[in-house]
KOLDORO-337653 format. One line per field, with one value per residue: residue number from 1; residue in one letter; y, z, x of N, C-alpha, C in turn. Coordinates in steps of 0.001 Angstrom, whole numbers, padded with zeros to 6 digits. Each point is the difference from the previous one (the first is absolute). Layout:
// KOLDORO-337653
pos: c(NUM_...)
code: c(A_...)
n_Y: c(Y_...)
n_Z: c(Z_...)
n_X: c(X_...)
ca_Y: c(Y_...)
ca_Z: c(Z_...)
ca_X: c(X_...)
c_Y: c(Y_...)
c_Z: c(Z_...)
c_X: c(X_...)
END
This chain:
// KOLDORO-337653
pos: c(1_2_3_4_5_6_7_8_9_10_11_12_13_14_15_16_17_18_19_20_21_22_23_24_25_26_27_28_29_30_31_32_33_34_35_36_37_38_39_40_41_42_43_44_45_46_47_48_49_50_51_52_53_54_55_56_57_58_59_60_61_62_63_64_65_66_67_68_69_70_71_72_73_74_75_76_77_78_79_80_81_82_83_84_85_86_87_88_89_90_91_92_93_94_95_96_97_98_99_100_101_102_103_104_105_106_107_108_109_110_111_112_113_114_115_116_117_118_119_120_121_122_123_124_125_126_127_128_129_130_131_132_133_134_135_136_137_138_139_140_141_142_143_144_145_146_147_148_149_150_151_152_153_154_155_156_157_158_159_160_161_162_163_164_165_166_167_168_169_170_171_172_173_174_175_176_177_178_179_180_181_182_183_184_185_186_187_188_189_190_191_192_193_194_195_196_197_198_199_200_201_202_203_204_205_206_207_208_209_210_211_212_213_214_215_216_217_218_219_220_221_222_223_224_225_226_227_228_229_230_231_232_233_234_235)
code: c(M_K_K_I_I_L_I_E_D_E_T_S_V_V_S_F_I_K_K_G_L_Q_E_N_G_Y_E_V_S_V_A_F_D_G_R_T_G_V_Q_L_V_Q_A_N_D_F_D_M_V_I_L_D_I_M_L_P_E_M_N_G_L_D_V_C_K_E_I_R_K_T_N_Q_H_V_P_I_L_F_L_T_A_L_G_T_S_E_N_I_V_L_G_L_E_S_G_G_D_D_Y_L_V_K_P_F_K_F_I_E_L_V_A_R_V_K_S_L_L_R_R_S_N_G_V_S_P_Q_E_I_A_E_P_E_P_D_N_E_Y_V_F_Q_F_S_D_L_V_V_N_D_Y_T_K_K_V_T_R_A_G_E_E_I_S_L_T_S_T_E_Y_K_L_L_L_Y_F_L_N_N_P_E_K_V_I_S_R_A_E_I_L_D_A_V_W_G_V_N_Y_E_L_G_T_N_V_V_D_V_Y_V_N_Y_L_R_K_K_L_D_N_Q_D_D_N_K_L_I_H_T_V_I_G_M_G_Y_V_L_K_K_P)
n_Y: c(008533_-000571_000227_000791_-000034_001086_-000459_001157_000497_-000789_001264_-000081_-000683_000852_001008_-000561_-000328_001144_000674_-000727_000062_001294_000024_-000667_001025_000561_000073_001156_-000170_001227_-000396_001250_-000462_-000580_001059_000794_-000733_-000050_001290_000113_-000815_000619_001032_-000756_-000563_000031_-000330_001094_-000138_001070_-000366_001259_-000197_000764_000303_001194_000555_-001063_-000734_-000562_-000349_001196_000521_-000894_000181_001305_-000186_-000793_001043_000563_-000281_-001253_000406_001330_-000335_-000095_000849_-000302_001294_-000376_001070_-000464_-000425_000316_-001144_000779_000954_-000915_-000591_001199_000212_-001186_000212_001181_-000988_000369_-000025_001105_000045_001218_-000244_001279_000368_000030_-001067_000846_-000725_000153_001306_000089_-000742_000761_001095_-000498_-000347_001139_000631_-000824_000159_001295_-000357_001115_-001037_000753_-000684_001252_000069_-001125_-000999_-000535_-000577_-001106_-000732_-000693_001306_000157_001044_-001043_000427_-001257_000333_-001205_000883_000159_001018_-000015_001032_-000451_-000185_-000238_-000746_-000842_000224_-001279_-000045_-001240_000492_000392_001140_-000036_001176_-000076_000448_000787_000405_000116_000530_000713_000279_000198_000673_000507_000114_000502_000640_-000029_-000652_-000088_001024_-000377_001281_000254_000783_-000484_-001190_000224_000489_-000992_-000923_000507_000280_-001081_-000299_-000046_000863_-000232_000386_-001170_-000401_000451_000617_-001132_-000007_001291_-000244_-001005_000784_001017_-000870_-000468_001254_000095_-000974_000027_000113_-001275_-000200_-000698_001096_-000007_000848_001128_-000859_000248_-000121_-000223_001092_-000144_000402_-000040_-000550_-000115_-000382_-001047_000520)
n_Z: c(-007309_001063_-000655_001045_000074_000727_000393_000474_000922_000884_-000066_001314_-000179_-000942_000713_001067_-000618_-000641_001019_000842_-000822_-000187_001301_-000146_-000837_000557_-001143_000630_-000422_000099_000562_000171_-001036_000290_-000424_000495_001107_-000165_-000263_001009_000737_-000453_000261_001037_-000189_001125_000791_000678_000744_000684_000741_000370_001065_000993_-001131_-000384_-000477_000373_000817_000788_000634_-000257_000447_000957_000235_-000083_000733_000777_-000349_000048_001240_-000416_-000467_-000048_000777_000893_000670_000885_000209_001231_000531_-000933_001166_-000015_000429_000293_000412_000647_000377_000294_000504_000595_000418_000175_000257_001275_-000037_000696_001293_000413_001294_-000088_000770_-000853_000075_-000424_000849_000684_-000268_000138_001095_000268_-000278_000577_000990_-000077_-000098_000971_000663_-000303_000459_-000134_-000683_-001065_-000223_-000465_001165_000198_-000270_-000477_001188_-000253_-000480_-000142_-000167_000986_-000818_-000760_000418_-000006_000004_-000418_-000413_001272_-000622_000911_-000662_001033_-001196_-000844_001048_-000980_000020_-000311_-000466_-000390_000130_000882_-000342_001263_000184_000844_001128_000571_000763_-001023_-000605_001075_000073_-001312_000076_001069_-000656_-001028_001016_000144_-001159_-000063_000549_001043_-000369_001243_000399_001211_-000593_-000678_001077_000638_-000925_-000229_001198_000460_000150_001176_-000058_000845_-001203_000081_-001128_-001027_000186_000647_000567_000237_000302_000763_000385_000158_000575_000702_000130_000172_000901_000837_-001308_000324_000356_-001138_000041_001249_000319_000453_001010_000538_001087_000185_000700_-001181_-001181_-000788_-001183_-000599_-000716_-000750_-001023)
n_X: c(018333_-000547_-001133_-000041_-001327_000224_-001189_000396_-000840_000577_000410_-000160_-001121_-000406_000493_-000526_-001133_-000168_000497_-000719_-001053_000254_000239_-001155_000146_-001087_-000652_-000197_-001255_-000547_-001154_-000463_-000697_-001153_-000648_000953_-000084_-001312_000011_000854_-000739_-001076_000787_000375_001171_-000731_001028_-000401_-001101_000404_-001022_-000201_-000746_000436_-000643_000445_-001093_000709_-000761_000913_-001117_-000532_001137_000048_-001285_000293_001090_-000724_-000726_001209_000323_-000013_001160_-000025_001015_-000977_000773_-000938_000133_-000288_-000575_-000830_000475_-001302_-000487_-001042_000844_000691_-001123_-000499_001206_-000008_-001239_000572_000865_000178_001327_000205_000264_000215_-000107_-000410_001021_001001_000777_000939_000717_-001153_-000060_001308_-000191_-001077_000714_001084_-000797_-000685_001150_000426_-001146_000073_001215_-000747_-000523_000033_-001146_-000111_000650_-000741_000799_-001089_000152_000670_-001036_001156_000073_000913_-000081_-000241_-001200_-000384_-001280_-000385_-000922_000417_000598_000965_000495_000680_000523_-000989_-000451_000093_-001307_-000183_-001224_000158_001234_-000933_000619_000416_-000579_001033_-000541_000899_-001013_-000815_001052_000325_-001293_-000063_001134_-000571_-001131_000702_000536_-001326_000175_-001331_000656_-000731_-000162_000340_-000972_000317_000148_-001116_-000594_000605_-000293_-001202_-000506_000593_-001275_000619_-000997_-000955_-000362_-000604_000601_-000690_001166_000264_-001187_000226_001277_-000396_-000996_000879_000834_-001001_-000405_001324_000110_-001022_-000007_000219_-001272_000086_000721_-000440_000965_-000524_000092_-001184_000752_-001275_000238_000640_-000553_001088_-000307_001166_-001042_000305_-000685)
ca_Y: c(000611_-000146_001279_-000058_001236_000170_000866_000342_001450_000556_000336_-000582_-001432_-000074_000272_-001131_-001201_000231_000006_-001356_-000886_000399_-000510_-001443_-000259_000089_001292_000289_001121_000319_000702_000432_-000241_-001236_000149_000136_-001311_-000854_000500_-000336_-001455_-000330_000582_-000459_-001423_-000160_-001374_-000169_001141_000093_000788_000319_-000106_001321_000914_000985_-000201_-001358_-000796_-001057_-001178_000306_000065_-001386_-000566_000649_-000556_-001395_-000048_-000019_-000646_-001093_-000685_000771_-000215_001172_-000099_001038_000547_000552_000158_-000697_-001355_-000993_-001120_000376_000852_-000831_-000833_000872_000244_-001219_-000287_001002_-000351_000134_-001246_-000064_001206_000305_000936_001090_000233_-001224_000115_000049_-001292_-000860_000463_-000503_-001446_-000195_000411_-001051_-001202_000197_000065_-001372_-000753_000429_-000404_001190_-000254_000034_-001167_000324_000165_-001270_-001124_-000922_-001284_-001160_-000505_-000854_000819_-000053_001126_-000219_-000854_-000416_-000744_-000151_000825_001270_000093_001235_000179_000907_000839_001121_000310_-000207_-000999_-000389_-001182_-000496_000815_001388_000733_000575_001101_-000031_000990_-000562_-000825_-001181_-000862_-000646_-000974_-001134_-000698_-000764_-001190_-000887_-000633_-000907_-000610_-001075_000146_000918_001074_000836_001445_000556_-000322_000858_001364_000089_-000214_000982_001376_000119_000317_-001237_000101_-000029_001331_-000038_000597_-000906_000374_-001221_-000398_000994_-000199_-001293_000254_000718_-000953_-000932_000652_000084_-001332_-001009_000614_-001018_-000670_-001393_-000070_000830_-000486_000377_-000502_000293_-001117_000686_-000046_-000285_000902_-000159_-000962_000007_-001378_-000115_-000195)
ca_Z: c(001229_000122_000131_000985_000234_001354_000014_001424_000107_001113_-000551_000817_-000336_-001369_000046_000693_-000838_-001273_000247_000351_-001157_-000952_000533_-000245_-001424_-000734_-000550_000673_-000395_001084_-000222_001309_000125_-000655_-001424_-000712_000063_-001029_-001312_-000195_-000180_-001318_-001054_000123_000253_001300_000465_001270_000547_001458_000001_001251_-000132_000237_-000992_-000581_-001363_-000168_001042_-000502_-000433_-001344_-000883_-000289_-000904_-001300_-000606_-000392_-001213_-001182_000307_000924_000415_000807_001438_000746_001441_000753_001252_000618_001449_000348_000137_000434_-000923_-001039_-000980_-000702_-000940_-001075_-000885_-000769_-000892_-001071_-000994_000544_000172_001347_000771_001088_000883_000591_-000424_-000355_-000115_-001414_-000408_-000322_-001295_-001043_-000106_-000716_-001389_-000651_-000111_-001049_-001297_-000322_-000397_-001328_-000888_-000609_-001378_-000951_-000866_-001334_000017_000197_-000790_000801_000111_-000580_000866_001086_000881_001407_000306_-000558_000758_-000760_000784_-000927_-001181_000481_-000123_000546_-000192_001070_-000502_-000727_000710_-000926_000458_-001014_000248_-001273_-001052_000101_000978_001100_000667_001442_000800_000700_001117_-000578_-000532_001139_000530_-000925_000089_001259_-000266_-000904_000783_000970_-000685_000650_001455_000597_000621_000853_-000246_000745_-000763_-001191_000462_000358_-001169_-001068_000519_001055_001244_000771_001118_-000430_-000234_000021_-001289_-001094_-001147_-000741_-000766_-001060_-001075_-000631_-000889_-001162_-000798_-000604_-001096_-001162_-000413_-000076_-000655_-000262_001261_000021_-000278_001028_000554_001410_000678_001423_000927_001058_001339_-000027_-000850_-001465_-000615_-001451_-000497_-001374_-000129)
ca_X: c(-000516_-001443_-000707_-001088_-000743_-000512_-001185_-000035_-000170_000765_001315_001069_000043_000518_001436_000622_-000063_000693_001445_000424_-000088_001041_001269_-000001_000144_-001256_-000409_-001273_-000850_-000929_-001268_-000474_-001437_-000391_-000318_001275_000633_-000603_000431_001410_000109_-000537_000840_001383_000199_000638_000166_-000705_-000739_-000159_-001236_-000687_-001463_-000594_000571_-000923_-000516_-000515_000651_000861_-000759_-000513_001171_000379_-001006_000138_001214_-000245_-000819_000870_001275_-000276_001221_000945_-000199_-000463_000197_-000692_000492_-001193_-000098_-001243_000513_-000976_-000185_-000956_000675_000979_-000759_-000475_001132_000272_-001122_-000044_001014_001347_000746_000562_-000275_000922_-000702_000793_001391_000708_001454_000346_000541_-001145_-000509_000901_-000218_-001263_000230_000787_-000832_-000997_000679_000402_-001198_-000452_001103_000548_000389_-001107_-000030_000471_001441_000670_-000496_-000790_000680_-000659_-001056_000463_000817_-000402_-000880_-001330_-000906_-001184_-000979_-001116_000258_000545_001459_000553_001435_000405_001094_-000622_-001246_-001110_-000966_-000980_-000834_-000520_000589_-000433_000792_-000776_000691_-000191_000712_001153_-000461_-000655_001060_000661_-000948_-000026_001281_-000021_-000810_000733_001065_-000638_-001145_-000756_000073_-000964_000772_-000854_000051_001141_001209_000008_000236_001412_000861_-000215_000047_001002_-000708_-000002_-000921_-001397_-000568_-001452_-000299_-000346_000818_000345_-001188_-000198_000976_-000283_-001137_000538_000772_-000948_-000718_000880_000459_-001057_-001156_-001011_-000335_000429_001431_000629_001260_000096_-001193_-000149_-000181_-000751_000565_001429_000751_-000131_000896_000144_-000055_-000460_-001441)
c_Y: c(-000096_001358_-000164_001348_-000031_000991_000284_001517_000627_000235_-000617_-001487_-000197_000159_-001186_-001233_000176_-000066_-001415_-000954_000339_-000499_-001502_-000343_000043_001416_000288_001235_000196_000662_000330_-000102_-001209_000112_000127_-001337_-000938_000404_-000377_-001500_-000399_000476_-000534_-001496_-000185_-001480_-000264_001294_-000113_001056_000201_-000158_001368_001023_001042_-000389_-001370_-000880_-001200_-001231_000204_000108_-001409_-000640_000571_-000527_-001396_-000119_-000137_-000708_-001051_-000495_000795_-000251_001308_-000277_001164_000403_000646_000128_-000707_-001485_-001041_-001106_000387_000833_-000763_-000833_000831_000284_-001200_-000259_001018_-000260_000160_-001351_-000164_001315_000155_001098_001041_000035_-001325_000271_-000075_-001334_-000973_000404_-000553_-001496_-000294_000331_-001094_-001262_000119_000044_-001378_-000798_000360_-000307_001175_-000163_-000017_-001222_000291_000032_-001318_-001070_-000956_-001347_-001111_-000565_-000860_000760_-000041_001120_-000251_-000986_-000364_-000847_-000057_000825_001404_-000037_001363_-000004_001038_000839_001234_000489_-000139_-001143_-000307_-001175_-000373_000889_001469_000712_000691_001071_-000015_001175_-000697_-000936_-001256_-000992_-000758_-001082_-001241_-000816_-000831_-001266_-001002_-000696_-000979_-000700_-001147_000082_000979_001030_000889_001469_000630_-000259_000916_001436_000209_-000058_001125_001430_000198_000373_-001279_000103_000126_001412_000027_000558_-001055_000285_-001223_-000434_000943_-000278_-001367_000153_000739_-000978_-000991_000606_000049_-001376_-000955_000585_-001000_-000805_-001413_-000155_000824_-000655_000279_-000350_000382_-001294_000606_-000220_-000195_000959_-000254_-001038_000186_-001453_-000030_-000277_-001480)
c_Z: c(000012_000268_000906_000037_001417_-000047_001461_000134_001160_-000453_000801_-000296_-001387_000002_000581_-000907_-001287_000179_000263_-001188_-001038_000455_-000191_-001490_-000824_-000548_000506_-000582_001091_-000543_001373_000152_-000860_-001495_-000843_-000038_-001070_-001382_-000293_-000233_-001399_-001131_000007_000328_001304_000365_001289_000395_001517_000250_001400_-000220_000143_-000911_-000426_-001423_-000207_001036_-000607_-000487_-001415_-001014_-000431_-000995_-001408_-000733_-000537_-001249_-001252_000241_001082_000708_000911_001494_000696_001497_000679_001232_000679_001504_000513_000101_000466_-001049_-001163_-001086_-000797_-001057_-001165_-001006_-000880_-001017_-001139_-001066_000478_000209_001403_000704_001075_000829_000534_001508_-000256_-000003_-001472_-000502_-000368_-001342_-001135_-000205_-000773_-001484_-000753_-000220_-001132_-001386_-000421_-000507_-001413_-001069_-000725_-001438_-000870_-000892_-001389_-000067_000068_-000882_000912_000063_-000692_000990_001159_000997_001421_000381_-000406_000858_-000900_000890_-000819_-001253_000363_-000080_000519_-000218_001015_-000379_-000694_000671_-000922_000496_-001127_000512_-001304_-001148_000034_001096_001013_000689_001491_000657_000695_001124_-000498_-000515_001133_000605_-000879_000111_001279_-000155_-000853_000693_001033_-000629_000815_001528_000479_000821_000806_-000375_000705_-000745_-001218_000382_000310_-001240_-001023_000496_001087_001332_000802_001269_-000544_-000136_000189_-001295_-001023_-001234_-000828_-000870_-001175_-001167_-000670_-000982_-001262_-000944_-000705_-001205_-001270_-000525_-000320_-000620_-000383_001275_000086_-000219_001005_000524_001502_000700_001480_000779_001256_001367_000058_-000847_-001463_-000500_-001508_-000459_-001378_-000032_-000171)
c_X: c(-001524_-000648_-001216_-000705_-000555_-001154_-000326_-000056_000761_001440_001148_000160_000590_001511_000770_000069_000800_001514_000505_-000011_001060_001370_000121_-000030_-001269_-000209_-001407_-000675_-001041_-001256_-000566_-001521_-000364_-000218_001267_000736_-000524_000501_001448_000200_-000475_000910_001429_000042_000768_000095_-000776_-000691_-000018_-001066_-000561_-001512_-000653_000676_-001021_-000390_-000639_000699_000735_-000724_-000536_001135_000399_-000972_000139_001236_-000258_-000881_000864_001324_-000222_001262_000924_-000270_-000393_000135_-000703_000809_-001191_000140_-001251_000303_-000988_-000125_-000896_000670_001044_-000699_-000520_001105_000305_-001097_-000106_001065_001428_000654_000561_-000315_001060_-000646_000982_-000209_000701_001501_000366_000535_-001122_-000608_000856_-000196_-001281_000162_000745_-000831_-001014_000643_000499_-001183_-000437_001035_000621_000418_-001231_000036_000544_001531_000755_-000597_-000747_000690_-000781_-001000_000477_000880_-000541_-000959_-001455_-000787_-001182_-000883_-001281_000308_000494_001525_000455_001509_000470_001210_-000558_-001278_-001224_-000875_-000974_-000822_-000679_000476_-000366_000791_-000908_000838_-000336_000707_001167_-000435_-000699_001036_000706_-000891_-000040_001278_000070_-000844_000776_001166_-000537_-001215_-000596_000024_-001058_000784_-000946_000131_001190_001305_000126_000330_001479_000886_-000108_000154_001059_-000606_-000127_-000837_-001422_-000550_-001512_-000538_-000384_000844_000404_-001170_-000240_000940_-000134_-001159_000446_000689_-000917_-000709_000844_000411_-001135_-001257_-001078_-000233_000546_001511_000809_001282_000110_-001303_000027_-000163_-000614_000637_001502_000821_-000261_000991_000016_-000001_-000646_-001493_-000328)
END
């Protein structure tokens, strides 16, 4: 049974979501303020976080940032009544993986939950044997190796820790090597956003990924194509 923590201060919303998720087979814990939510996430092994933005003690954006300091991998879904492009982008840039604007239909919430849990695979690398190098799950590009079964990323033999969103972005590049990819394509594939936000969230996350992968100027893998987007190509 997947364990989800709901960090939300509206009791009616908590009751509605908790009951519905439990009926769908999930174990649900609740925190009614941001600070308690952070403490519970740090003390327990949750499979997913559902997080409101407007919270007492600590707002959801700060909660997300605090969680990401110690946990790069747990999927975080924002629930927010602040549905403007700016607020959505702030949520994504703080480390969130997806967002759902209130009011929402419960069937849509369940679909988002299932999608995020599928992406994260819900399997700890310590619990499974690593496939052989020629396995279909293993991607290799130059000296970069990604095992999509264990979610392990290495470059030149050095392991690299990525957030869930950074990992999805890298995997998208690896599935499209040498292809110039537009920002709109990346936004749609990685965030599931198929409309123009007028945002630099793609540039922000590409920059995050570059800092972790490309630590030498003469050995970069992710390149900017001015006016067009980005491309993964060998140095």
